[in-house]
C-alpha positions in Angstrom: 8.6 -14.9 -1.6 7.7 -18.3 -2.3 9.1 -20.3 -5.4 6.3 -19.8 -8.2 4.8 -21.9 -10.4 2.5 -21.4 -13.8 -1.1 -21.7 -13.9 -3.5 -21.0 -16.7 -5.9 -18.1 -16.4 -9.8 -20.1 -17.4 -11.7 -17.1 -17.3 -11.1 -13.2 -16.6 -14.2 -11.2 -15.9 -16.0 -8.6 -14.5 -17.0 -8.2 -10.6 -18.9 -5.6 -9.2 -17.0 -1.9 -10.3 -13.8 -1.7 -10.7 -12.9 -5.3 -10.0 -11.9 -8.6 -12.3 -12.3 -12.3 -11.2 -9.8 -14.3 -12.2 -10.2 -18.5 -12.4 -6.8 -19.8 -12.4 -6.3 -23.7 -13.5 -3.5 -26.0 -13.6 -1.6 -26.6 -16.8 -3.0 -30.1 -18.9 -0.9 -32.9 -18.0 0.8 -31.5 -15.1 0.3 -31.4 -11.4 -3.1 -30.3 -9.6 -3.2 -27.1 -7.7 -2.1 -27.4 -4.1 -4.7 -27.5 -1.3 -5.4 -24.5 1.0 -7.6 -23.7 3.8 -10.0 -20.8 3.7 -8.1 -17.0 4.6 -5.3 -18.4 2.6 -3.5 -16.2 -0.1 -1.0 -16.3 -3.1 1.6 -14.4 -4.7 1.1 -13.5 -7.9 3.8 -12.2 -10.5 1.4 -9.6 -12.5 1.9 -8.7 -16.1 4.1 -5.6 -14.9 6.9 -7.7 -13.0 5.6 -7.2 -9.8 4.6 -9.4 -7.4 1.3 -8.9 -5.1 -0.3 -10.7 -2.9 -4.3 -12.1 -2.9 -7.0 -14.3 -1.1 -8.4 -16.8 -2.7 -11.9 -16.5 -2.4 -12.9 -19.7 -3.9 -14.6 -22.8 -2.0 -11.5 -24.6 -0.3 -13.1 -27.6 -1.0 -12.8 -26.9 -4.6 -9.4 -27.6 -6.1 -10.5 -27.7 -9.6 -9.3 -23.7 -9.8 -8.5 -21.0 -7.8 -10.2 -17.6 -7.9 -8.9 -14.4 -7.2 -10.8 -11.1 -7.6 -8.7 -8.0 -7.6 -9.7 -4.5 -7.6 -8.0 -1.7 -9.7 -6.3 0.6 -7.6 -6.1 4.0 -8.8 -2.7 4.6 -7.3 -1.7 1.0 -8.7 1.8 1.4 -9.3 1.3 -1.6 -11.9 0.3 -4.5 -10.2 -3.3 -4.5 -10.3 -3.5 -2.4 -13.3 -1.8 -5.0 -15.2 -4.0 -7.8 -13.9 -6.9 -5.8 -14.5 -6.2 -4.7 -18.2 -3.7 -7.2 -19.5 -4.6 -10.7 -18.3 -6.9 -12.8 -20.5 -8.2 -16.3 -20.8 -5.7 -18.6 -22.0 -2.7 -16.7 -20.4 -0.2 -17.9 -18.5 0.3 -16.7 -14.7 3.0 -17.7 -12.3 1.9 -17.9 -8.8 3.0 -19.3 -5.5 1.6 -22.0 -3.4 -1.5 -20.8 -0.7 0.1 -19.7 2.1 -2.5 -18.9 5.4 -1.9 -16.3 8.2 -5.6 -15.9 8.8 -7.6 -19.3 9.5 -10.5 -20.1 11.2 -9.9 -20.8 14.5 -12.2 -22.9 17.0 -15.4 -21.3 17.8 -19.2 -21.7 18.4 -20.3 -18.8 16.5 -18.0 -16.6 13.8 -18.8 -13.1 12.8 -17.0 -11.7 9.7 -16.5 -8.3 9.0 -15.0 -7.1 5.6 -14.7 -3.4 4.2 -14.2 -3.2 0.4 -11.9 -5.6 -1.5 -11.5 -7.0 2.1 -14.5 -9.3 1.6 -12.4 -11.6 -0.8 -10.5 -14.2 2.5 -13.8 -14.0 4.0 -15.8 -15.5 1.2 -13.9 -19.0 1.4 -14.5 -19.0 5.0 -18.3 -18.2 4.5 -18.7 -21.2 2.3 -16.9 -23.3 4.6 -18.9 -22.4 7.6 -22.1 -22.7 5.5 -21.2 -25.8 4.3 -20.3 -27.2 7.9 -23.6 -25.9 9.5 -21.9 -23.6 11.5 -23.3 -19.9 13.5 -22.0 -17.0 11.2 -22.9 -14.0 10.4 -21.2 -11.5 7.4 -21.2 -7.5 7.9 -20.2 -6.2 4.4 -19.1 -2.7 4.3 -18.9 -1.0 0.6 -19.5 2.2 -0.8 -21.8 1.1 -3.3 -24.0 -2.0 -2.2 -25.9 -2.4 -5.5 -22.6 -2.6 -7.5 -20.3 -4.7 -5.1 -18.2 -7.1 -5.6 -20.2 -11.0 -5.3 -23.3 -9.0 -4.5 -25.5 -11.5 -6.6 -24.1 -14.6 -4.6 -24.5 -12.8 -1.0 -28.1 -12.0 -2.2 -28.9 -15.3 -2.9 -29.8 -18.4 -1.0 -28.5 -19.8 1.6 -26.1 -16.9 2.1 -28.7 -13.9 2.0 -30.2 -14.3 5.8 -26.0 -14.5 7.1 -25.2 -11.2 5.3 -25.8 -7.3 6.2 -24.5 -4.6 3.6 -23.5 -1.2 5.0 -21.7 1.4 3.2 -19.4 2.9 6.1 -19.0 3.1 9.4 -20.8 6.4 9.5 -23.8 4.4 9.3 -22.9 2.3 12.7 -20.6 -0.4 13.6 -22.3 -4.4 13.0 -24.6 -4.6 15.9 -23.4 -8.0 17.2 -20.3 -5.3 18.8 -22.4 -4.4 21.0 -23.0 -7.7 22.8 -19.6 -9.3 23.5 -19.6 -13.5 23.4 -16.9 -15.1 24.7 -17.7 -17.9 22.2 -17.4 -16.0 19.3 -14.6 -15.4 16.9 -14.6 -12.4 14.7 -12.7 -12.2 11.5 -11.5 -9.0 10.1 -10.2 -7.7 6.9 -10.5 -4.5 5.0 -8.5 -1.2 4.7 -5.8 -0.5 7.8 -8.0 2.6 9.0 -11.4 0.6 8.8 -9.9 -2.5 10.7 -8.2 -0.3 13.1 -11.9 1.3 13.9 -13.6 -1.9 14.4 -11.2 -3.4 16.4 -10.9 -0.6 19.1 -14.9 -0.4 19.0 -14.9 -4.0 19.8 -12.1 -4.0 22.6 -13.9 -0.6 23.9 -17.1 -2.6 23.9 -15.5 -5.4 26.0 -14.3 -8.5 23.7 -11.2 -9.5 23.9 -8.6 -8.7 21.5 -7.6 -12.5 21.0 -10.9 -13.1 19.6 -10.7 -10.2 16.9 -8.3 -12.0 13.9 -7.4 -10.1 11.5 -5.6 -10.0 8.0 -4.4 -6.4 6.8 -3.9 -5.6 3.5 -0.2 -3.6 3.1 1.4 -2.1 0.2 5.0 -3.1 -0.7 6.0 0.7 -0.6 4.2 2.8 2.0 3.5 6.5 0.5 3.5 8.1 3.7 7.5 8.6 3.8 6.3 11.2 0.8 2.9 12.1 2.1 4.4 13.6 5.5 6.2 15.9 4.3 5.3 19.8 5.0 2.5 21.3 2.9 0.4 24.5 2.9 -3.4 24.9 3.6 -4.9 27.6 2.0 -8.3 29.0 3.6 -10.6 30.0 0.4 -12.7 32.6 2.4 -10.3 34.6 4.4 -7.1 34.1 1.8 -4.8 32.8 4.8 -2.6 30.3 4.5 -1.3 27.9 7.1 1.9 25.7 7.2 1.1 22.2 8.3 4.6 20.4 9.5 5.3 17.2 9.0 3.9 14.6 12.0 1.4 17.3 12.6 -2.5 17.1 11.7 -4.0 19.8 9.6 -6.4 20.4 12.1 -3.5 21.0 15.1 -1.7 23.3 12.2 -4.9 25.4 12.1 -5.9 25.3 15.9 -2.3 26.4 16.5 -2.9 29.4 14.1 -6.1 30.3 15.6 -8.9 28.9 13.5 -11.6 27.4 15.3 -12.1 23.3 13.9 -14.6 20.8 14.9 -13.1 17.7 16.2 -14.5 14.7 18.0 -12.7 11.3 18.0 -9.8 12.6 16.1 -8.9 9.2 14.5 -10.8 9.9 11.3 -14.0 7.9 12.3 -17.0 9.8 13.1 -16.5 12.9 10.5 -17.0 15.3 12.6 -13.8 17.8 11.0 -14.7 17.0 7.3 -14.5 20.1 5.2 -15.0 20.8 1.6 -11.5 20.3 -0.7 -11.4 23.0 -3.6 -8.5 22.5 -4.8 -5.0 19.9 -4.3 -5.3 16.4 -3.9 -5.6 14.9 -0.1 -3.8 11.7 1.1 -6.8 10.5 2.8 -6.7 8.3 5.9 -10.0 8.6 7.2 -12.7 5.5 7.1 -15.6 7.8 6.6 -15.5 9.5 3.2 -16.4 7.6 0.2 -14.0 7.2 -3.0 -16.1 9.8 -4.7 -16.4 12.2 -1.8 -12.6 12.3 -1.3 -12.2 14.1 -4.5 -14.1 17.3 -2.9 -13.8 16.7 1.0 -11.0 15.7 3.9 -11.1 14.8 7.2 -9.2 17.3 9.0 -7.8 15.2 12.0 -6.3 12.6 10.3 -5.4 12.9 6.5 -2.7 14.7 4.5 -1.9 16.3 1.3 -0.3 14.6 -1.8 0.0 17.9 -3.5 2.7 21.1 -2.4 -0.9 22.7 -0.7 -4.6 22.2 -0.5 -7.3 24.8 -0.6 -10.2 24.5 2.0 -13.6 26.1 2.2 -13.0 27.5 5.3 
C-alpha cells in the first residue's frame, strides 16, 4: 500500500442508485493534489478502517479536486458501506497518490466497454478523448439505465452521440466487436464475469488479445473459499435432494443424478440453464441475471450456494 495523505471532502452526493460521488480537495495551505492520467485509481482509508481502491472519474486536467464514485455493496465488509453512509462534507480522509495500471494506449480509435460501476475509470478516458477530438465510443452495461450513475452527463451533448446503454450481455455484445479493427484499442472494465465474457467474445471474433486493455476489480478477501464447499440442492417438484460437491457445478451434479438440465455455453453467459430459486442464497457467478433477478433465479452451470442448501423449482 502506498503512503497516505489527508484530503477534505468538499461534497458527498448521491449518484444514480446505490452510489455516492465524492469530491475530494487538498487541505487549505497544503500542497496541491498530485497529477494523474485517465484510468488511475487511489487507495482510500475508509471510515471502517479498511483500505479500498477507487478509480478517479473526473477530468485529469482538473486538479482542483479528485472525483470518486462508490457503489454501496450489499456484501460489503465495511469499506464501501462506510464511505456511502458515514462520509459527509468537511470530513478528512486519507488517500494515496494516484497509480495507473489502465492507461490509454496509442491508437487511432478507442472503444470503451463498462459494466456497472466499472464505468468509473472510463469516464476520465472519455473526457480526455473527447477533448482531444479522438474517435471513440462507449458501451455502458447497467441494470437500470434510467437510474445509472452519470446517466445525465452521458445522455447530454457532447457525449450522447458516442454512448450506447444496454442492460446486460443478454441484450447482445457491443456491435463494434463484430468488425475487428487493427487500429482500435478496447478499454474494458467491470465485474470479472462480465469482462471474461466480453474478452472471450472479442478474441473469438478476431480481435487480438493485446488490443483489449482491462482493469479488474478484485476484492481483498475472496469469498470463493467459503462458497466452494459442498451443499445440497432440493428439487421442489419431486422432493429429491442432490449433493453438490466442492469443485462441481450444480448442473453437473444434477446430470450425474439423472436429472435433465438445459445447457449451452456453460460459462454463465447465455442464460439457458437459469431456473427459479425458491429458497437459499445463491453465490451468483453468471453475467446474465440482474441483481433483482438473483433473488429468485440462479444459473446452474456456474453459480453455487452461500447457504447449506438451495431449493429449486425443478
